[in-house]
C-alpha positions as CSV (number, residue, x, y, z in Angstrom):
1,M,-10.4,11.7,-9.6
2,T,-8.0,8.8,-9.2
3,F,-5.6,8.3,-6.4
4,G,-2.5,6.2,-5.8
5,I,-1.7,4.0,-2.8
6,V,1.7,2.8,-1.7
7,V,2.0,-0.3,0.4
8,E,5.3,-0.4,2.3
9,L,7.0,-3.2,4.3
10,P,10.4,-3.2,6.0
11,I,13.0,-5.5,4.7
12,T,16.5,-6.7,5.7
13,G,19.2,-4.3,4.7
14,T,19.0,-1.9,1.8
15,F,17.8,-4.2,-0.9
16,G,16.4,-7.2,1.1
17,T,16.9,-10.9,0.6
18,D,15.9,-13.1,-2.3
19,E,13.0,-14.3,-0.2
20,E,11.8,-10.7,0.4
21,F,12.0,-10.1,-3.3
22,D,9.9,-13.2,-3.9
23,L,7.4,-11.8,-1.3
24,R,7.2,-8.6,-3.1
25,T,6.4,-10.5,-6.3
26,R,3.7,-12.5,-4.6
27,L,2.2,-9.4,-3.1
28,E,2.1,-7.6,-6.4
29,R,0.3,-10.6,-8.0
30,D,-2.2,-11.1,-5.1
31,L,-2.9,-7.4,-4.8
32,N,-3.5,-7.1,-8.5
33,T,-5.8,-10.1,-8.6
34,A,-7.8,-8.9,-5.6
35,L,-8.1,-5.3,-6.8
36,I,-9.2,-6.2,-10.2
37,A,-11.8,-8.6,-8.8
38,E,-13.2,-5.8,-6.6
39,R,-12.8,-3.1,-9.3
40,S,-10.8,-1.2,-6.8
41,G,-7.7,-0.3,-8.9
42,E,-4.7,-2.2,-10.1
43,C,-1.2,-3.0,-9.0
44,G,1.5,-1.0,-10.7
45,R,5.2,-1.4,-10.3
46,G,7.0,-2.4,-7.2
47,E,10.4,-1.7,-5.9
48,T,12.8,-2.9,-3.2
49,D,15.1,-0.2,-2.0
50,G,16.1,1.8,1.1
51,G,15.1,-0.9,3.5
52,L,11.5,-1.1,2.2
53,I,9.4,-3.1,-0.2
54,R,7.1,-0.6,-2.0
55,V,4.1,-1.7,-4.0
56,Y,2.3,1.0,-6.0
57,L,-1.4,0.8,-6.6
58,E,-2.9,2.8,-9.4
59,A,-6.3,3.8,-10.8
60,V,-7.8,4.0,-7.3
61,T,-11.2,5.7,-7.3
62,D,-12.4,4.7,-3.8
63,P,-9.5,4.8,-1.4
64,N,-11.6,3.2,1.5
65,A,-12.7,0.2,-0.7
66,T,-9.1,-0.2,-1.9
67,L,-7.8,-0.1,1.7
68,C,-10.1,-2.9,2.6
69,V,-8.8,-5.0,-0.2
70,V,-5.2,-4.2,0.7
71,M,-5.8,-5.1,4.4
72,D,-7.4,-8.4,3.4
73,V,-4.4,-9.4,1.3
74,L,-1.9,-8.2,3.9
75,T,-3.8,-10.2,6.6
76,H,-3.8,-13.3,4.4
77,H,0.0,-13.0,4.2
78,K,0.2,-12.2,7.9
79,L,1.9,-8.9,7.2
80,L,-0.7,-6.3,8.3
81,H,1.2,-5.6,11.5
82,L,4.3,-4.6,9.6
83,A,2.7,-2.6,6.8
84,T,2.3,1.1,6.2
85,V,-0.3,2.2,3.6
86,V,-0.1,5.7,2.2
87,L,-2.6,7.5,0.0
88,E,-1.2,9.8,-2.7
89,T,-3.4,12.5,-4.1
90,R,-2.1,14.5,-7.0
91,S,-2.9,18.2,-7.4
92,E,-5.1,18.8,-10.5
93,A,-3.3,22.1,-11.0
94,D,0.2,20.6,-10.7
95,P,0.6,16.8,-11.2
96,D,4.0,16.9,-9.6
97,D,2.5,18.2,-6.4
98,V,1.5,15.1,-4.4
99,D,-0.2,15.1,-1.0
100,R,0.6,11.9,1.1
101,R,-1.5,10.7,4.0
102,T,-1.0,7.6,6.0
103,L,-4.1,5.3,5.9
104,W,-2.6,2.4,7.9
105,P,-1.6,2.1,10.6
106,R,-4.4,4.4,11.8
107,E,-3.6,7.0,14.4
108,A,-4.5,5.9,17.8
109,I,-7.9,7.3,18.9
110,P,-7.5,9.2,22.2
111,V,-9.2,7.4,25.1
112,K,-10.9,9.5,27.7
113,V,-9.9,8.2,31.1
114,A,-12.4,8.9,33.9
């Protein structure tokens, strides 16, 4: 089974600035290079709309390995603290039915206070 992953970053306004568009292009290139090197998927299309950059990752077979690659690239670009990473799982019975689960940021683990 393969999965999709969406990397989202906030931008200025609805469609962002020219610099934010260039950032999306760099992220697409760097994510694709890193994913192919690790055999963890590939970068699909990206979009800039609705106040977000979205980069779509495809052919993901091991979401945990792919998340590690994504986090490394985002850390390199100093964007990890701004990012949201979402796992998309398609129903085998109905490909239009997609389950989405946030992988990053991870939910805070409750701390037991003594």
